[in-house]
N, CA, C and O atoms as a DFTB+ gen file, in Angstrom:
688 C
 N C O
     1  1      47.060     169.785      34.946
     2  2      47.960     170.082      36.467
     3  2      47.775     171.555      36.492
     4  3      47.362     172.133      35.487
     5  1      48.052     172.182      37.564
     6  2      47.876     173.431      37.820
     7  2      49.104     173.854      37.886
     8  3      49.988     173.142      38.362
     9  1      49.371     175.280      37.335
    10  2      50.594     175.977      37.211
    11  2      51.130     176.362      38.614
    12  3      52.300     176.647      38.873
    13  1      49.977     176.322      39.568
    14  2      50.492     177.156      40.919
    15  2      50.805     175.700      41.765
    16  3      50.433     175.873      42.926
    17  1      51.299     174.483      41.598
    18  2      51.532     173.385      42.245
    19  2      52.970     174.115      43.228
    20  3      53.880     174.783      42.737
    21  1      52.855     173.845      44.293
    22  2      53.648     173.975      45.507
    23  2      55.085     173.479      45.069
    24  3      55.078     172.632      44.176
    25  1      56.202     173.838      45.513
    26  2      57.300     173.249      45.231
    27  2      57.542     172.047      46.250
    28  3      57.249     172.128      47.443
    29  1      58.065     171.006      45.697
    30  2      58.588     169.777      46.394
    31  2      59.617     170.338      47.412
    32  3      60.491     171.127      47.056
    33  1      59.474     169.875      48.772
    34  2      60.442     170.202      49.861
    35  2      61.591     170.071      49.726
    36  3      62.377     170.637      50.486
    37  1      61.956     169.359      48.812
    38  2      63.429     169.044      48.607
    39  2      64.241     169.672      47.525
    40  3      65.422     169.416      47.289
    41  1      63.341     170.677      46.777
    42  2      63.839     171.256      45.656
    43  2      64.964     171.986      46.091
    44  3      65.221     172.158      47.283
    45  1      65.648     172.423      45.149
    46  2      66.573     173.607      45.136
    47  2      65.976     174.994      45.433
    48  3      65.203     175.412      44.571
    49  1      66.203     175.802      46.528
    50  2      65.543     177.047      46.700
    51  2      65.779     178.020      45.969
    52  3      64.983     178.951      45.853
    53  1      66.903     177.960      45.365
    54  2      67.240     178.957      44.372
    55  2      66.938     178.862      43.056
    56  3      66.958     177.725      42.585
    57  1      66.656     179.793      42.317
    58  2      66.239     179.294      40.960
    59  2      67.316     179.345      39.879
    60  3      68.308     180.070      39.807
    61  1      66.841     178.332      39.000
    62  2      67.953     177.830      38.061
    63  2      68.333     178.928      37.394
    64  3      67.540     179.757      36.948
    65  1      69.875     178.999      37.267
    66  2      70.431     180.196      36.395
    67  2      69.713     180.443      35.022
    68  3      69.661     181.609      34.629
    69  1      69.083     179.323      34.159
    70  2      68.375     179.573      33.001
    71  2      67.275     180.049      33.086
    72  3      66.811     180.457      32.022
    73  1      66.447     180.195      34.286
    74  2      65.216     180.695      34.602
    75  2      65.283     182.422      34.900
    76  3      64.618     182.996      35.763
    77  1      66.251     183.071      33.961
    78  2      66.665     184.190      34.322
    79  2      65.237     185.312      34.275
    80  3      65.252     186.390      34.868
    81  1      64.226     184.888      33.579
    82  2      63.044     185.708      33.619
    83  2      62.497     185.713      35.145
    84  3      62.116     186.736      35.712
    85  1      62.513     184.446      35.715
    86  2      61.790     184.368      36.747
    87  2      62.579     185.192      38.033
    88  3      62.026     185.767      38.971
    89  1      63.952     185.069      37.790
    90  2      64.788     185.845      38.707
    91  2      64.700     187.448      38.480
    92  3      64.748     188.221      39.436
    93  1      64.583     187.830      37.308
    94  2      64.489     189.250      36.909
    95  2      63.191     189.872      37.411
    96  3      63.188     191.102      37.464
    97  1      62.078     189.223      37.792
    98  2      60.843     189.623      37.977
    99  2      60.784     189.843      39.319
   100  3      59.803     190.534      39.595
   101  1      61.562     189.477      40.447
   102  2      61.454     189.223      41.944
   103  2      63.010     189.865      42.459
   104  3      63.975     189.137      42.693
   105  1      63.024     191.149      42.561
   106  2      64.534     191.763      43.239
   107  2      64.571     190.910      44.274
   108  3      65.555     190.185      44.127
   109  1      63.907     190.614      45.364
   110  2      64.363     190.005      46.660
   111  2      65.246     188.386      46.178
   112  3      66.325     187.909      46.529
   113  1      64.323     187.983      45.371
   114  2      64.778     186.480      44.706
   115  2      66.196     186.826      44.020
   116  3      67.018     185.915      43.924
   117  1      66.469     187.957      43.599
   118  2      67.655     187.941      42.771
   119  2      68.571     188.406      43.481
   120  3      69.686     188.029      43.118
   121  1      68.555     189.081      44.356
   122  2      69.408     189.354      45.473
   123  2      70.010     188.308      46.368
   124  3      71.218     188.207      46.582
   125  1      68.956     187.439      46.941
   126  2      69.438     186.134      47.520
   127  2      70.114     185.456      46.574
   128  3      71.137     184.976      47.062
   129  1      69.925     185.092      44.894
   130  2      70.363     184.580      44.304
   131  2      71.933     184.995      43.891
   132  3      72.831     184.241      43.514
   133  1      71.959     186.175      44.053
   134  2      73.530     187.008      43.760
   135  2      74.311     186.710      45.198
   136  3      75.457     186.264      45.150
   137  1      73.718     186.945      46.380
   138  2      74.478     186.690      47.312
   139  2      74.923     185.381      47.707
   140  3      75.996     185.241      48.294
   141  1      74.066     184.275      47.387
   142  2      74.333     183.032      47.456
   143  2      75.691     182.676      46.331
   144  3      76.706     182.091      46.712
   145  1      75.477     183.148      44.915
   146  2      76.522     182.953      44.321
   147  2      78.057     183.572      44.589
   148  3      79.175     183.143      44.301
   149  1      77.659     184.609      45.174
   150  2      79.264     185.227      45.676
   151  2      79.733     184.460      46.651
   152  3      80.927     184.163      46.610
   153  1      78.932     183.991      47.700
   154  2      79.296     183.249      48.594
   155  2      80.092     181.606      48.269
   156  3      81.032     181.095      48.878
   157  1      79.428     181.153      47.274
   158  2      79.724     179.780      46.933
   159  2      81.034     180.194      45.836
   160  3      81.973     179.424      45.632
   161  1      80.908     181.469      45.222
   162  2      82.207     181.670      44.486
   163  2      83.566     181.873      45.515
   164  3      84.601     181.337      45.120
   165  1      83.610     182.571      46.733
   166  2      84.464     182.730      47.351
   167  2      84.705     181.443      48.215
   168  3      85.837     181.167      48.610
   169  1      83.504     180.584      48.528
   170  2      84.122     179.299      49.086
   171  2      84.808     178.249      48.247
   172  3      85.679     177.429      48.538
   173  1      84.092     178.537      46.987
   174  2      85.085     177.649      45.963
   175  2      86.537     177.900      45.573
   176  3      87.299     177.045      45.121
   177  1      86.860     179.334      45.833
   178  2      88.079     179.804      45.501
   179  2      89.020     179.538      46.628
   180  3      90.215     179.603      46.341
   181  1      88.672     179.228      47.948
   182  2      89.265     178.989      48.974
   183  2      89.881     177.519      48.812
   184  3      91.050     177.134      48.845
   185  1      88.714     176.861      48.631
   186  2      88.838     175.328      48.710
   187  2      90.061     174.990      47.513
   188  3      91.067     174.314      47.728
   189  1      89.696     175.642      46.213
   190  2      90.474     175.472      45.285
   191  2      91.830     175.870      45.526
   192  3      92.798     175.239      45.101
   193  1      91.903     177.004      46.264
   194  2      93.600     177.224      46.511
   195  2      94.054     176.198      47.389
   196  3      95.100     175.685      46.992
   197  1      93.592     175.718      48.488
   198  2      93.842     174.823      49.632
   199  2      93.923     173.510      48.673
   200  3      94.651     172.591      49.049
   201  1      93.408     173.417      47.795
   202  2      93.557     171.962      46.963
   203  2      94.743     171.974      45.886
   204  3      95.321     170.954      45.511
   205  1      94.989     173.107      45.498
   206  2      96.534     173.471      44.937
   207  2      97.697     173.454      45.671
   208  3      98.682     172.751      45.447
   209  1      97.516     174.420      46.742
   210  2      98.714     175.017      47.708
   211  2      99.209     173.807      48.310
   212  3     100.361     173.399      48.166
   213  1      98.248     173.204      49.034
   214  2      98.766     172.206      50.149
   215  2      99.241     170.966      49.392
   216  3     100.049     170.405      50.133
   217  1      99.110     170.314      48.298
   218  2      99.934     169.186      47.579
   219  2     101.192     169.951      46.954
   220  3     102.235     169.316      46.795
   221  1     101.119     171.263      46.606
   222  2     102.254     171.581      46.078
   223  2     103.357     171.973      47.134
   224  3     104.557     172.047      46.868
   225  1     102.811     172.206      48.329
   226  2     103.757     172.471      49.327
   227  2     104.600     171.230      49.958
   228  3     105.753     171.239      50.387
   229  1     103.576     170.058      49.873
   230  2     103.868     168.719      50.604
   231  2     105.122     168.193      49.155
   232  3     106.299     168.005      49.464
   233  1     104.720     168.038      47.851
   234  2     105.512     167.653      46.812
   235  2     107.003     168.247      47.014
   236  3     108.098     167.685      47.041
   237  1     106.640     169.532      47.139
   238  2     108.272     170.277      46.925
   239  2     108.996     170.039      47.989
   240  3     110.215     170.073      47.823
   241  1     108.442     169.720      49.427
   242  2     109.217     169.312      50.215
   243  2     109.482     168.220      50.669
   244  3     110.297     168.116      51.586
   245  1     108.841     167.125      50.121
   246  2     108.997     165.745      50.148
   247  2     109.545     164.957      49.093
   248  3     109.965     163.808      49.228
   249  1     109.520     165.759      47.819
   250  2     110.087     165.080      46.635
   251  2     111.103     165.523      46.007
   252  3     111.761     166.279      46.722
   253  1     111.625     165.349      44.724
   254  2     112.557     166.236      44.238
   255  2     112.237     166.146      42.685
   256  3     113.100     166.106      41.808
   257  1     110.830     166.119      42.473
   258  2     110.143     166.272      41.298
   259  2     110.480     167.818      40.807
   260  3     110.715     168.748      41.579
   261  1     110.453     167.901      39.352
   262  2     110.986     169.426      39.099
   263  2     109.531     170.195      38.925
   264  3     108.473     169.726      38.504
   265  1     109.772     171.274      39.299
   266  2     108.224     172.239      39.375
   267  2     107.344     171.883      38.642
   268  3     106.238     171.599      39.100
   269  1     107.610     171.815      37.380
   270  2     106.453     171.679      36.324
   271  2     105.522     170.384      36.838
   272  3     104.298     170.515      36.856
   273  1     106.153     169.126      37.257
   274  2     105.589     168.088      37.483
   275  2     104.716     168.361      38.934
   276  3     103.504     168.157      38.997
   277  1     105.465     168.814      39.994
   278  2     104.729     169.626      41.348
   279  2     103.440     170.162      40.616
   280  3     102.403     169.508      40.737
   281  1     103.447     171.292      39.880
   282  2     102.221     172.026      39.258
   283  2     101.352     171.244      38.697
   284  3     100.161     171.277      39.010
   285  1     101.846     170.432      37.787
   286  2     100.640     169.310      37.242
   287  2      99.862     168.410      38.045
   288  3      98.648     168.242      37.929
   289  1     100.847     167.668      39.109
   290  2     100.238     167.119      39.911
   291  2      99.246     167.956      40.974
   292  3      98.214     167.352      41.265
   293  1      99.408     169.094      41.505
   294  2      98.966     169.751      42.464
   295  2      97.534     170.380      41.895
   296  3      96.442     170.490      42.452
   297  1      97.975     170.745      40.572
   298  2      96.536     171.268      39.968
   299  2      95.542     170.078      39.596
   300  3      94.332     170.269      39.724
   301  1      95.983     168.959      39.178
   302  2      95.159     167.563      38.819
   303  2      94.247     167.216      40.081
   304  3      93.086     166.842      39.919
   305  1      94.839     167.359      41.383
   306  2      93.954     167.059      42.425
   307  2      92.887     168.052      42.473
   308  3      91.740     167.712      42.765
   309  1      93.206     169.304      42.193
   310  2      91.911     170.342      42.127
   311  2      90.652     170.230      41.193
   312  3      89.438     170.324      41.372
   313  1      91.625     169.942      39.918
   314  2      90.881     169.358      38.848
   315  2      89.730     168.451      38.840
   316  3      88.557     168.599      38.496
   317  1      90.464     167.378      39.363
   318  2      89.653     165.964      39.460
   319  2      88.772     166.377      40.632
   320  3      87.593     166.176      40.340
   321  1      88.931     166.905      41.906
   322  2      87.922     167.202      42.644
   323  2      86.547     168.228      42.007
   324  3      85.354     167.928      42.057
   325  1      87.015     169.200      41.554
   326  2      85.973     170.051      41.015
   327  2      85.254     169.601      39.772
   328  3      84.086     169.900      39.524
   329  1      85.991     168.898      39.043
   330  2      85.290     167.852      37.991
   331  2      84.236     167.018      38.441
   332  3      83.170     166.933      37.832
   333  1      84.434     166.538      39.249
   334  2      83.390     165.373      40.097
   335  2      82.275     166.151      40.733
   336  3      81.106     165.861      40.479
   337  1      82.646     167.293      41.687
   338  2      81.836     168.201      42.012
   339  2      80.769     168.838      41.028
   340  3      79.555     168.641      40.964
   341  1      81.541     169.612      40.329
   342  2      80.622     170.296      39.079
   343  2      79.799     169.403      38.123
   344  3      78.834     169.953      37.591
   345  1      80.028     168.163      37.839
   346  2      79.628     167.253      36.921
   347  2      78.534     166.347      37.690
   348  3      77.448     166.076      37.179
   349  1      78.925     165.913      38.955
   350  2      77.704     165.101      39.340
   351  2      77.052     165.777      40.611
   352  3      76.101     165.164      41.098
   353  1      77.361     166.728      41.094
   354  2      76.472     167.325      42.187
   355  2      75.747     168.679      41.700
   356  3      74.538     168.841      41.865
   357  1      76.796     169.897      40.922
   358  2      76.358     170.954      41.036
   359  2      76.195     171.466      39.343
   360  3      76.476     172.585      38.916
   361  1      75.629     170.231      38.502
   362  2      75.558     170.340      37.142
   363  2      74.059     170.973      36.834
   364  3      73.033     170.299      36.921
   365  1      74.088     172.305      36.478
   366  2      72.835     172.960      36.233
   367  2      72.995     173.598      34.672
   368  3      73.677     174.581      34.384
   369  1      72.253     172.846      33.819
   370  2      72.036     173.407      32.593
   371  2      70.759     172.708      31.887
   372  3      70.412     171.639      32.389
   373  1      70.249     173.038      31.124
   374  2      69.399     172.351      30.200
   375  2      69.818     171.246      29.335
   376  3      69.079     170.330      28.976
   377  1      71.198     171.407      28.985
   378  2      71.605     170.124      28.252
   379  2      71.960     169.183      28.991
   380  3      72.496     169.290      30.094
   381  1      71.618     167.991      28.297
   382  2      71.899     166.538      28.636
   383  2      73.288     166.349      29.402
   384  3      74.311     166.755      28.849
   385  1      73.341     165.870      30.398
   386  2      75.015     165.458      30.767
   387  2      75.669     164.575      29.856
   388  3      76.899     164.617      29.868
   389  1      75.184     163.886      29.170
   390  2      75.866     163.196      28.225
   391  2      76.293     163.836      26.685
   392  3      77.123     163.362      25.910
   393  1      75.509     164.984      26.511
   394  2      75.758     165.488      25.691
   395  2      76.847     166.827      25.922
   396  3      77.510     167.384      25.047
   397  1      76.806     167.092      27.159
   398  2      78.136     168.142      27.488
   399  2      79.479     167.492      27.982
   400  3      80.517     168.129      28.159
   401  1      79.320     166.079      28.190
   402  2      80.391     165.435      28.423
   403  2      81.749     165.701      27.754
   404  3      82.755     165.941      28.421
   405  1      81.741     165.659      26.640
   406  2      82.766     165.322      25.631
   407  2      83.496     166.926      25.821
   408  3      84.701     167.071      26.023
   409  1      82.488     168.095      25.711
   410  2      83.083     169.529      25.821
   411  2      83.511     169.517      27.002
   412  3      84.550     170.176      27.043
   413  1      83.173     168.999      28.233
   414  2      83.562     169.321      29.419
   415  2      84.926     168.593      29.719
   416  3      85.786     169.138      30.411
   417  1      85.065     167.529      29.254
   418  2      86.266     167.003      29.339
   419  2      87.337     167.626      28.641
   420  3      88.463     167.737      29.127
   421  1      86.976     168.085      27.374
   422  2      88.366     168.550      26.587
   423  2      88.358     170.081      27.450
   424  3      89.515     170.489      27.552
   425  1      87.509     170.865      27.985
   426  2      87.570     171.905      28.443
   427  2      88.190     171.867      29.788
   428  3      88.726     172.929      30.103
   429  1      88.250     170.961      30.614
   430  2      88.888     170.564      31.787
   431  2      90.473     170.153      31.567
   432  3      91.246     170.392      32.495
   433  1      90.908     169.618      30.515
   434  2      92.110     169.332      30.102
   435  2      92.821     170.445      29.657
   436  3      93.944     170.840      29.970
   437  1      91.831     170.978      28.720
   438  2      92.509     172.445      28.217
   439  2      92.952     173.709      29.378
   440  3      93.880     174.504      29.229
   441  1      92.034     173.637      30.520
   442  2      92.135     174.435      31.743
   443  2      93.216     173.851      32.591
   444  3      93.968     174.571      33.249
   445  1      93.286     172.711      32.579
   446  2      94.143     171.929      33.528
   447  2      96.105     172.224      32.931
   448  3      97.110     172.406      33.619
   449  1      95.952     172.157      31.596
   450  2      97.199     172.415      30.798
   451  2      97.671     173.814      31.019
   452  3      98.807     174.083      31.410
   453  1      96.739     174.696      30.748
   454  2      97.076     175.970      31.105
   455  2      97.314     176.479      32.085
   456  3      97.999     177.501      32.116
   457  1      96.860     175.962      33.065
   458  2      97.089     176.292      34.565
   459  2      98.554     175.659      34.798
   460  3      99.502     176.409      35.033
   461  1      98.676     174.612      34.745
   462  2     100.046     173.898      34.886
   463  2     101.030     174.775      34.111
   464  3     102.008     175.236      34.700
   465  1     100.851     174.985      33.027
   466  2     102.130     175.670      32.517
   467  2     102.043     177.434      32.919
   468  3     103.191     177.873      32.982
   469  1     101.354     178.142      33.101
   470  2     101.257     179.343      33.947
   471  2     101.898     179.268      35.339
   472  3     102.867     179.977      35.609
   473  1     101.348     178.391      36.248
   474  2     102.060     177.998      37.556
   475  2     103.432     177.687      37.315
   476  3     104.206     178.071      38.191
   477  1     103.987     177.000      36.204
   478  2     105.443     176.479      36.247
   479  2     106.051     177.951      35.930
   480  3     106.924     178.511      36.595
   481  1     105.431     178.437      34.822
   482  2     106.281     179.799      34.819
   483  2     106.419     180.733      35.741
   484  3     107.435     181.427      35.685
   485  1     105.498     180.956      36.736
   486  2     105.292     181.820      37.664
   487  2     106.062     181.398      38.804
   488  3     106.388     182.166      39.709
   489  1     106.370     180.101      38.755
   490  2     107.302     179.356      39.999
   491  2     108.597     179.468      39.802
   492  3     109.400     179.562      40.730
   493  1     108.897     179.467      38.630
   494  2     110.329     179.633      37.748
   495  2     110.713     180.737      37.980
   496  3     111.740     180.891      38.642
   497  1     109.984     181.826      37.492
   498  2     110.268     183.092      37.844
   499  2     110.639     183.563      39.389
   500  3     111.548     184.388      39.476
   501  1     110.149     183.209      40.353
   502  2     110.345     182.996      41.713
   503  2     110.545     184.536      42.147
   504  3     111.698     184.823      42.471
   505  1     109.732     185.409      42.192
   506  2     109.584     186.652      42.397
   507  2     109.434     187.095      43.726
   508  3     109.411     188.307      43.945
   509  1     109.314     186.162      44.777
   510  2     109.296     186.026      46.274
   511  2     108.313     187.162      46.768
   512  3     108.425     187.867      47.772
   513  1     107.398     187.160      45.880
   514  2     106.125     188.022      46.595
   515  2     105.304     187.281      47.882
   516  3     104.908     186.116      47.853
   517  1     105.174     188.013      48.768
   518  2     104.384     187.328      49.778
   519  2     103.520     188.273      50.429
   520  3     103.623     189.499      50.465
   521  1     102.387     187.292      51.095
   522  2     101.318     188.125      51.624
   523  2     100.823     186.973      52.636
   524  3     100.621     185.808      52.293
   525  1     100.653     187.507      53.997
   526  2     100.189     186.444      54.858
   527  2      98.694     186.988      55.634
   528  3      98.403     188.099      56.077
   529  1      98.021     185.887      55.591
   530  2      96.478     186.387      56.559
   531  2      96.720     186.011      57.865
   532  3      96.260     184.933      58.242
   533  1      97.471     186.821      58.761
   534  2      97.555     186.155      59.841
   535  2      99.119     185.375      60.080
   536  3     100.283     185.713      59.864
   537  1      98.565     184.364      60.546
   538  2     100.044     183.435      60.559
   539  2     100.020     182.407      59.446
   540  3     100.902     181.548      59.411
   541  1      99.014     182.449      58.490
   542  2      99.191     181.431      57.057
   543  2      99.527     182.564      55.900
   544  3      98.925     183.586      55.571
   545  1     100.839     181.901      55.384
   546  2     101.439     182.739      54.125
   547  2     100.407     182.295      53.110
   548  3      99.845     181.201      53.148
   549  1     100.222     183.142      52.288
   550  2      99.523     182.904      50.919
   551  2     100.607     182.406      49.622
   552  3     101.728     182.916      49.605
   553  1     100.373     181.786      48.963
   554  2     101.283     181.332      47.939
   555  2     100.844     182.128      46.564
   556  3     100.243     181.494      45.697
   557  1     101.182     183.668      46.350
   558  2     100.533     184.397      45.316
   559  2     100.697     184.126      43.932
   560  3      99.922     184.594      43.098
   561  1     101.955     183.176      43.547
   562  2     101.930     182.608      42.416
   563  2     100.594     181.676      42.005
   564  3     100.138     181.671      40.862
   565  1     100.021     180.863      43.150
   566  2      99.036     180.041      42.978
   567  2      97.723     181.023      42.429
   568  3      97.162     180.854      41.346
   569  1      97.384     182.048      43.399
   570  2      96.638     183.038      43.467
   571  2      96.289     183.571      41.722
   572  3      95.269     183.411      41.051
   573  1      97.573     184.230      41.388
   574  2      98.038     184.668      40.106
   575  2      97.452     183.897      38.969
   576  3      96.804     184.341      38.021
   577  1      97.807     182.609      39.242
   578  2      97.675     181.480      38.155
   579  2      95.709     181.535      37.909
   580  3      95.150     181.724      36.828
   581  1      95.066     181.324      39.172
   582  2      93.743     181.495      39.056
   583  2      92.985     182.648      38.545
   584  3      91.960     182.639      37.864
   585  1      93.727     183.730      39.030
   586  2      93.063     185.279      38.562
   587  2      93.351     185.055      36.974
   588  3      92.357     184.981      36.252
   589  1      94.504     184.954      36.442
   590  2      94.866     185.164      35.157
   591  2      93.854     184.275      34.225
   592  3      93.700     184.664      33.067
   593  1      93.445     183.588      34.481
   594  2      92.639     182.273      33.764
   595  2      91.375     182.265      34.165
   596  3      90.708     181.367      33.651
   597  1      90.747     183.050      35.004
   598  2      89.397     183.180      35.403
   599  2      88.346     183.608      34.368
   600  3      87.203     183.153      34.427
   601  1      88.758     184.559      33.334
   602  2      87.790     184.900      32.670
   603  2      87.932     184.047      31.346
   604  3      86.909     184.054      30.662
   605  1      88.791     183.453      30.939
   606  2      88.838     182.183      29.843
   607  2      88.081     181.098      30.411
   608  3      87.107     180.640      29.814
   609  1      88.508     180.606      31.656
   610  2      87.343     179.584      32.134
   611  2      86.078     180.154      32.123
   612  3      85.386     179.510      31.335
   613  1      85.452     181.064      32.633
   614  2      84.062     181.539      32.483
   615  2      83.482     181.303      31.267
   616  3      82.496     180.587      31.090
   617  1      84.212     182.025      30.258
   618  2      83.697     182.127      28.795
   619  2      83.776     180.692      28.366
   620  3      82.711     180.278      27.907
   621  1      84.721     179.858      28.394
   622  2      85.014     178.351      28.189
   623  2      83.700     177.786      28.549
   624  3      82.965     177.411      27.636
   625  1      83.241     177.660      30.041
   626  2      82.164     176.773      30.379
   627  2      80.724     177.420      30.356
   628  3      79.732     176.732      30.600
   629  1      80.635     178.848      30.035
   630  2      79.436     179.324      30.067
   631  2      78.842     179.469      28.689
   632  3      77.632     179.566      28.487
   633  1      79.902     179.479      27.623
   634  2      79.662     179.671      26.267
   635  2      79.543     178.526      25.325
   636  3      78.627     178.449      24.506
   637  1      80.441     177.676      25.447
   638  2      80.927     176.665      24.687
   639  2      80.491     175.013      25.397
   640  3      80.058     174.097      24.697
   641  1      80.744     174.896      27.065
   642  2      80.763     173.613      27.509
   643  2      79.208     173.739      27.863
   644  3      78.617     172.883      27.205
   645  1      78.384     174.424      28.592
   646  2      77.168     174.563      28.879
   647  2      76.394     175.691      28.399
   648  3      75.857     176.472      29.184
   649  1      76.299     175.827      26.900
   650  2      75.587     176.905      26.272
   651  2      74.170     176.830      26.852
   652  3      73.591     175.781      27.133
   653  1      73.468     178.613      27.060
   654  2      72.033     178.500      27.333
   655  2      71.533     177.971      25.715
   656  3      72.189     177.716      24.706
   657  1      70.251     177.948      25.972
   658  2      69.539     177.447      24.656
   659  2      69.312     178.778      24.091
   660  3      69.459     179.758      24.821
   661  1      68.939     178.925      22.754
   662  2      68.790     179.820      21.784
   663  2      67.473     180.333      22.148
   664  3      66.556     179.609      22.535
   665  1      67.388     181.806      21.993
   666  2      65.891     182.305      22.330
   667  2      64.734     182.003      21.674
   668  3      63.613     182.199      22.143
   669  1      65.015     181.437      20.390
   670  2      64.156     180.688      19.437
   671  2      63.405     179.414      20.112
   672  3      62.201     179.235      20.294
   673  1      64.430     178.654      20.399
   674  2      64.356     177.280      21.054
   675  2      63.814     177.436      22.584
   676  3      63.163     176.546      23.131
   677  1      64.135     178.589      23.171
   678  2      63.536     178.633      24.412
   679  2      62.369     178.746      24.387
   680  3      61.755     177.878      25.007
   681  1      61.592     179.772      23.718
   682  2      60.252     180.177      23.471
   683  2      59.438     178.966      22.838
   684  3      58.259     178.908      23.188
   685  1      59.835     178.115      22.071
   686  2      59.240     176.802      21.545
   687  2      58.967     175.908      22.612
   688  3      58.485     174.800      22.381
């Protein structure tokens, strides 16, 4: 087979994050990949916010559940949605899904528990910070919860759940 075979028309136009050498050699491709990642990061953050804040507001208004149960339920909705999306649609690693699944489930449970605990603490402090985008008020406790745990989540998923292959294994 020739190394210069054309790409399949349905293949992903963006290079795999694992093909860093190919991306680094072409600055135009690298810029496109970076713009795409920034766009999807922002879109995911917006969807995540809505998946947490909408159920939280509804449960707070229509039930008499304690804050920790409301936080746990609203974060569970977001967690389940993104678990399904990331595992079945956006899975990008050289590791087999079956090998990564136990680590992924454990990481999801840990991040859900930490997020629920932090959101409960922030809601109980009830600082009354508010910010609105036009007529849409933002729940800053939910935004702060996601902000504070982003670094841990990144490290956990990129270094432990879906680790890159070792340099010696990649060269072989």
